[in-house]
C-alpha positions in Angstrom: 0.1 -0.1 -0.1 1.5 3.2 -1.1 0.2 5.5 1.9 0.6 4.7 5.4 -2.0 7.6 6.6 -4.4 5.3 4.0 -3.2 2.2 6.1 -3.9 3.7 9.6 -7.4 5.0 8.0 -8.0 1.5 6.6 -7.3 0.0 9.7 -9.7 2.2 11.4 -12.8 1.5 9.6 -11.7 -2.5 9.9 -10.9 -2.1 14.2 -14.7 0.1 14.5 -16.4 -2.4 12.1 -14.9 -5.4 14.1 -16.7 -3.5 17.3 -20.0 -2.9 15.7 -19.7 -6.3 14.7 -19.3 -7.4 18.5 -21.7 -5.0 19.9 -24.7 -6.2 17.7 -23.8 -9.6 19.4 -23.6 -8.3 22.6 -27.4 -7.3 22.2 -28.3 -10.6 21.4 -26.5 -12.3 24.2 -27.5 -9.1 26.4 -24.1 -9.1 27.6 -21.5 -6.2 27.5 -18.9 -7.7 28.6 -18.2 -9.8 25.8 -16.0 -6.5 24.5 -13.2 -8.3 26.6 -13.1 -11.1 24.5 -12.8 -9.3 21.6 -10.0 -7.0 23.1 -7.6 -9.2 22.4 -9.1 -10.2 18.9 -9.0 -7.2 17.3 -5.1 -6.6 17.6 -4.4 -9.9 15.7 -7.4 -8.7 13.5 -5.0 -5.3 13.0 -1.7 -7.0 12.6 -3.1 -9.6 10.4 -4.7 -6.7 7.9 -1.2 -5.0 8.6 0.7 -8.0 7.6 -0.8 -8.2 3.9 -1.6 -4.3 2.8 2.0 -3.5 4.0 5.4 -3.4 2.0 7.6 -3.1 5.4 10.7 -5.6 5.6 9.6 -9.2 5.3 11.3 -11.2 8.4 10.2 -7.9 10.9 6.7 -8.1 9.5 6.9 -11.6 10.2 8.3 -11.1 14.0 5.4 -8.6 14.8 2.6 -10.6 13.7 3.8 -13.5 15.2 4.6 -11.8 19.4 1.1 -9.8 18.7 -1.0 -12.5 17.7 0.1 -14.9 20.1 -0.2 -12.4 22.7 -3.7 -11.5 21.0 -5.2 -15.2 20.8 -3.9 -16.1 24.2 -5.8 -13.2 25.9 -9.2 -13.6 24.1 -8.7 -17.5 25.1 -8.0 -16.6 28.6 -10.6 -14.1 29.4 -13.3 -16.4 27.2 -12.7 -19.8 29.4 -13.0 -17.3 32.7 -15.9 -16.2 31.4 -17.8 -19.5 30.4 -21.1 -20.0 32.1 -20.7 -17.1 33.9 -23.4 -13.4 33.5 -22.2 -10.4 32.3 -19.5 -8.8 34.3 -20.4 -6.2 37.4 -18.9 -3.3 35.5 -21.1 -3.5 32.6 -24.2 -4.8 34.9 -23.6 -1.0 36.9 -23.5 0.6 33.5 -26.3 -0.9 31.9 -28.4 -0.5 35.7 -27.1 3.2 35.2 -28.3 3.9 31.7 -31.3 1.5 31.8 -33.4 1.1 28.1 -30.9 3.5 26.6 -28.4 1.3 27.3 -28.4 -0.5 24.2 -27.4 2.2 21.8 -24.8 3.8 24.2 -22.7 0.7 25.1 -21.9 1.0 21.0 -19.9 4.2 21.7 -18.8 3.9 25.3 -18.1 0.7 25.2 -17.6 -0.4 22.2 -16.4 2.7 20.3 -14.1 3.6 23.2 -12.5 0.5 23.2 -11.9 0.2 19.5 -10.6 3.6 19.1 -8.3 2.7 22.0 -7.0 -0.7 20.1 -6.1 1.5 17.3 -4.0 3.6 19.2 -2.0 1.5 20.8 -1.7 -0.7 17.3 -0.4 2.2 16.1 2.7 1.1 16.8 2.7 -2.3 15.0 1.2 -1.1 12.2 4.0 1.4 11.7 6.8 -1.1 12.4 4.9 -3.5 9.5 5.1 -0.2 7.3 8.8 0.4 7.4 11.3 -1.0 4.6 14.5 0.0 6.3 16.7 -1.3 7.7 15.8 -4.5 6.1 17.5 -6.9 8.6 16.7 -8.0 12.0 19.0 -5.5 14.6 20.0 -5.2 18.4 16.7 -3.9 18.8 14.7 -6.3 17.3 16.7 -8.6 19.9 16.5 -6.9 22.7 12.3 -6.1 22.1 11.7 -10.0 21.5 13.3 -10.5 24.9 11.5 -8.0 26.5 8.0 -9.8 25.6 9.4 -13.2 26.2 9.9 -11.9 29.7 6.5 -10.1 29.7 4.7 -12.7 28.1 6.0 -15.4 31.3 4.5 -12.7 33.1 1.0 -12.6 32.0 0.7 -16.6 31.3 2.4 -17.8 34.5 0.4 -15.1 36.5 -3.1 -16.2 34.8 -2.7 -19.6 35.7 -1.1 -19.7 39.4 -4.3 -17.0 40.3 -6.7 -19.2 38.3 -5.1 -22.5 40.4 -5.4 -20.6 43.8 -9.2 -19.8 42.8 -9.5 -23.3 42.2 -9.5 -24.3 45.1 -11.8 -24.2 47.6 -9.6 -23.8 50.9 -8.6 -20.6 49.2 -12.4 -18.5 49.0 -11.8 -15.3 50.8 -8.2 -15.3 50.5 -5.4 -13.5 49.0 -3.0 -14.5 46.2 0.5 -13.9 47.8 2.1 -16.6 46.4 4.4 -17.1 43.4 5.0 -14.2 41.1 2.0 -12.4 42.8 4.5 -12.1 46.2 6.7 -10.2 43.8 3.7 -8.0 42.5 -0.1 -7.3 43.0 -0.5 -7.8 39.0 2.1 -9.7 37.5 -0.6 -10.6 34.2 -0.9 -6.0 33.6 3.1 -6.0 34.4 3.4 -8.8 32.2 1.4 -6.8 29.2 2.8 -3.5 29.7 6.3 -5.2 29.2 5.2 -7.0 26.2 3.8 -3.7 24.5 6.9 -2.2 25.9 9.2 -4.8 24.2 7.1 -4.4 20.4 8.4 -0.9 20.5 11.6 -1.7 21.3 11.6 -3.7 17.9 9.2 -1.0 16.2 12.0 1.5 17.6 14.9 -0.1 15.4 13.1 1.3 11.7 13.7 4.7 10.9 11.5 7.8 12.7 10.2 5.8 15.1 10.1 7.4 18.1 6.5 8.6 18.0 5.3 5.1 18.4 5.8 5.5 22.3 2.4 6.8 22.6 1.3 2.5 22.3 3.0 1.6 25.1 2.8 4.9 27.4 -1.2 4.3 26.5 -1.5 0.7 27.7 0.7 1.1 30.9 -1.7 3.9 31.3 -5.2 2.3 30.9 -3.8 -0.7 32.9 -2.1 1.4 35.8 -5.3 4.1 35.9 -8.1 3.2 34.2 -9.1 0.0 33.6 -6.9 -2.7 35.4 -4.8 -1.7 38.7 -7.0 1.3 40.2 -10.7 -0.8 39.5 -10.0 -4.2 40.2 -7.9 -3.3 43.6 -10.9 -0.9 45.0 -13.7 -3.8 43.9 -10.9 -6.5 46.2 -10.8 -4.1 49.4 -14.7 -4.0 49.2 -14.8 -7.5 49.8 -11.7 -8.8 51.2 -9.9 -6.6 54.2 -7.0 -9.0 54.3 -6.0 -7.8 50.7 -4.9 -4.7 52.5 -1.9 -5.8 54.1 -0.6 -7.5 51.3 -1.2 -4.3 49.0 0.7 -2.6 51.8 3.6 -4.6 51.8 3.8 -5.9 48.1 4.5 -4.0 44.7 1.7 -2.4 42.7 3.2 -3.2 39.2 7.0 -4.0 39.3 7.9 -7.0 40.7 10.0 -6.5 43.8 11.1 -8.0 46.8 7.9 -8.0 49.5 8.8 -6.3 52.7 9.1 -7.8 56.2 6.1 -8.5 58.1 5.8 -6.7 61.6 5.5 -9.6 63.9 
């Protein structure tokens, strides 16, 4: 494709169309929280559309496409599996109650539309990285970015598995998960997700004039820390589990670090 701006525009239309389809499905299911499942799949769609339309260096296109596809598909499967058989998430239920009969169309903009735009912004780096024809080789930044991505992937996958195993044990009901990676950060899965996008940024940074794509990891890190991740989740946990406050005082919120010694 001749124009980068044209490609970005095509992907914006594709993303908004994709999320509109997800919205229509949510109306049938009466469950707006399926947006969380479609979130990861949207990135997979963008990266593959870009792969076929962009004329950049092939090996870097393959690398970026594989990394984003692995992340997006795993996340969608994980959230979908966790959601199976459950009703609409409490967050969306609260919005549905607040807006009443108008929620069916309000959700198109406030849930699916907003997520679509954020998805597109976060994926700008991946799009730009696949467009760039130079350098026509993989170098040190590509290797460093891939390594950072792998560390993040391990944190997210292992963190999710450890938490799922903890929740599956009835004896842990009402208790706080503070084992494994969760002993070093209260949100190893969120940290891992952020780290993966910083890794992708390093890969894209190996191409000319790409510093501006830092908007991608900054955006998703901000969302995870201040919007839909740490802040929102911890507010709901503290309301139901008083023991979480002690865990919060002793454990790093995001960046992994050694836990503080518990006072006797």
